[in-house]
N, C-alpha and C positions, 0 to 999 in steps of 0.2 A: 423391468426397464426395458425400453427400446434400445436395441444395439447391443445387450449384452452378449450376443453370439458374433458379433462383428470384430474382426481382428484377432480371434484366437486361431492358432494353428489347427488345420484341417487335414484330413486324408484327403487323397484324389484319386482319381481313375482316370485312364485312357480312353477315349472313345473317339475313333477316326482321327486320331493325332492330337485331339483336343482333350486338355487336363480339366477335369469336373470336379470341383471342390464340394465336400459333403460332410456333415457333421451327423451323430448319433446321439439322442437323448432319451430320456425317460426310462422305462422297466425293461431290463435285458430279460428276453424271452417271452415277453408280452406280445400281443397283435401288433404288427406294424402298420403306422400311418406315414405316408410320405407326402409332402406339400410341394406344390409346383407353384412359383410365385409369378407375378405379373411383368409386363413390359417394362424392361430397365431396371426392376428392383431387384435388391437382395432378398436373402432368406430371412432378414430382419421383420419382414412384413407379416411373418407368421408368429410373431412373439405371442400374442394375446391367445392364440389357439394351441401354441405348444404349452404354455403355462397350464391351461386348462385340462390338456391331455396327458401331460407327463406321468402322472402318478398311476395311470392305467394301461398306458401304451408305450410301444417302442417307437420312436420318432425319428424319421429321416429328414433333414433338410439339408438343400444342395443350391447351389448358385448355377443359374443358366449360363451357359456359354456367353461370354461377354460381360459378364457381372460379377461383382463380389471377388471372391477368391478364385475363380474358375479362369481359365485362360481366355484370352480375348482373339479368336481368330478372325482372319480377314473375311468379308461379306462375300458371298450372300450366305444367310441362315435359312433354314427351314425348319417348320413345327416337327417334320419327321426326325430331323437330325437331332432335336431337343429331346424326342421321346426315346431317340437310341441312346442320348446321354443318361436319361432316367433308367433305362434299361440296365445301362453300366453301372450305375450306382446300386441297382438293387442286386446285380450279381456279386458286385465286389463285397457286399455286406451279407452275403448268402441268405438273402430274402426271398422265400419261396412264393408267399403271397403278401400284398399290401393293400391296405385301403388307400387310394389315390385321391387327394384333394387337390383341386386347382382352382385358380382365380385368375380371370380375364385372360391374358395370353396362356396363363399356368393351365387353365381349364381346357384349352385347345391341345395344350401338351398331353393333358389328362386324357382327353377323347382319343388322340392319336395313339396313345400308349394302349390304351384298352383295346383299340381295334388292331393293332399290330402286335401285341405282347400278350402273355397270358399269365402275368402274375397278379393283376388287378383283380382284388376280391370285391371291391365296391368301387363306386364313383361319387364325388362331391364336386358339383360343378357351380362356382359361384361368380356371378356376373359375366358371363361368357358367352359365346356364339359357335355355332357350327360351320359358320362361313357359308358362302353358296350365294346364289343370286336373290334370295329371299331375305337374306341378313341385313338388317338395318345398321348402317355404317355409323362410325362415330361422326358427330355432327362437325361441320366445317369450323365452327366457333371453337369447339374444343380443340379440334387438330391445330388451329392456330395458337392456341394457348400452350400446347404440349411440345410444340416444335418451333414456335417463332418468338423467343424470348427477347425482351429489349436488349439492345446492344450494352446500354449503361448498367444493367443489373449485376449486383455481385453474385456470388456463386450461391448465397444462402437466399437470396431475392429470387434468383432464377428458379430454384427449386420450389420456392413458395408459388411463384407465378404458374409455374407448369403444373403444380398439384391442385390448384384451386378448383377445377372442373370436378375433381375426383371426389371432393368432399362436400357437405351439404352448406349453403350459404350460412355464415356466421359461426361455424365450426371452429375455423383457425382462431377467431378472436376469444372465443369462451374456452378455448382448450390451449392456451399458449404453452405451457410447459411439454404437453403431447407433442404439439407440432413442432416445437424446437428440437425434442429428442428425436423426432422421425428426421427432421433435416439432418441432425448429425448423422444418423445411420446411412442416410442418401449420400452425405458427401463421402462416406468411408466406401460405399458399395456399389453405388449407381453404375451402370453400363456407361461408358463414355459414349460421347456422341455418334461416332461411327458405328459402334456394336447397338447402339438404341435403334438407330435407323434401320441396320441390319435386322433387329428382331421385328421392327414394324412392318418390313417388308415380309418377313414369314408370316405375320399376322394377316396381311393382306393378300397373299397367295393362298391361305388355308382354307380348305374346302373339304368337309366330310358330310356335307348334308344329305347327300344320298346314300350314306352309309349307316345312319343312325338305327335303322331297323336291325342291324346286325347285333347290336348291344344288348345283352340278356341280363347283365348284372346288376344288383341293387345300384340306384342312382338317385342322388338327392340334388335337385336344382335350386340354387338361391339366387335372389336377385333383388335390388332395390327398385322402386317403382321410380325414383328421382335421378336414376344413373344417367350421368350426361356424357359418359365414355362409351360404353356399349349401352345402349337403351335396352330396357325391359322386355320388349317384344321380341329379342332374341331369345329369352327364356322360354317363349312359347313354341318356337321351333325345335328347342330341344325336348320339351315336354311331348310335343305331338310326334316327335320321332322315335323317341326311347320309351317303348311299352312298360318297363319297369321302373320309370322314373316318377318321384314324388316331388313335391315343390314347397318349398318357404318363399313367400314374397313378402318383402318388408315395405310396407307403405312409408313412403318418404324416403327410402334409403337410398344412399349414394353409392358410387362406384366402390368405394372403401366401406361399406357398411359393415363388413366383417371387424373394422377397427372401431368405427363410430358406436356400433351396437353390439360388441364383442360378446357380452354376457348372454344375450339372447341367441345369438349365432351359435356360441359354444355350448348352450342348452341343448339346442336342435342338434348340432353335429354330434354331441356325445349320444343323445337318444339313437340317432341314426346309426351310428357305429356300433352301438351296444345290440341293436336289433340284428343288423347285418351278421 
């Protein structure tokens, strides 16, 4: 059920004066998988993957600075700071190595983390980009939907309006219960507007395109061909730059393909983690 992890008491760790909240699930002593969520989203977005992996792995889910139960510092934010937040979480939980899974902005955090620190055992990069001059930016019409909500919209209507480009056309109408539960989770944990804009600024400034060849760990790149937030061409940059990368390209998949096509994604992710 979406949102089960939201609202429970969580431990925190401080990094650079910012309290970062996290939770531990799954099998104690098993290999660790840590999840990094996207812009503005709380850890609820990994609910489908957490349910699939909890019997075989120890899972770490944490809220980015500005989101959920983590502190909301003043801007600016950077991806490097968020990678440092992740390192603080792994240190606080005595995690020596972890499979790092990130989506969208969380994929950028995962990339930066693997380039800066030494605990990453593998990378799974969903619907993300390395940044840089060759990266394909978020289309203007998507940016308008994400950051220019009609003034008369209620909170629920605003979330639905912002989320529309991230899912395939018709998905909201055919999965109303799921969408309502997602909206509930987002109402509980979304970054407030100034923190969301600060995270967006961190995404805009991110660029590790010329460092991808430094990555030698097993990497899985997953992307939907119909992603209207971070177009699929960005996956080509990752695959071209990381010699150890394999791919799963989801035909017709949206930005939130790991929710819409969770069973397929979980099957591929489980195979990748077990092989690693």
